[in-house]
C-alpha positions, -999 to +999 in steps of 0.1 A: -553+038-485-516+042-492-504+043-528-481+012-526-510-009-513-533+004-539-507-006-565-506-041-551-544-044-553-545-031-588-518-056-597-538-084-581-568-075-603-547-074-635-533-108-627-567-122-620-579-110-653-551-129-669-560-161-650-529-159-629-548-165-597-519-177-575-500-144-582-532-124-577-538-139-543-502-133-534-506-096-542-538-094-521-521-111-492-491-088-495-514-058-493-531-071-462-497-079-446-485-043-452-515-026-437-504+000-412-534-006-388-568-022-384-585+006-403-563+002-434-567-036-432-605-031-432-603-008-461-583-034-480-607-061-471-636-040-484-617-032-516-612-070-521-649-076-515-659-048-539-637-064-566-646-101-558-662-106-593-627-104-608-614-132-586-644-155-591-636-185-612-663-207-626 
């Protein structure tokens, strides 16, 4: 995964941990939008799945 996409995903996690869910989702969407190809998009999707607990709100 390219570094700028990894940074967006890490930023999404940081925002989610601060309960800034709208911004977190925006970062995740931006990462998906910037994916170079299907393989990178699938890698991003898997990363989001692996970190889903951070985005879960009760």
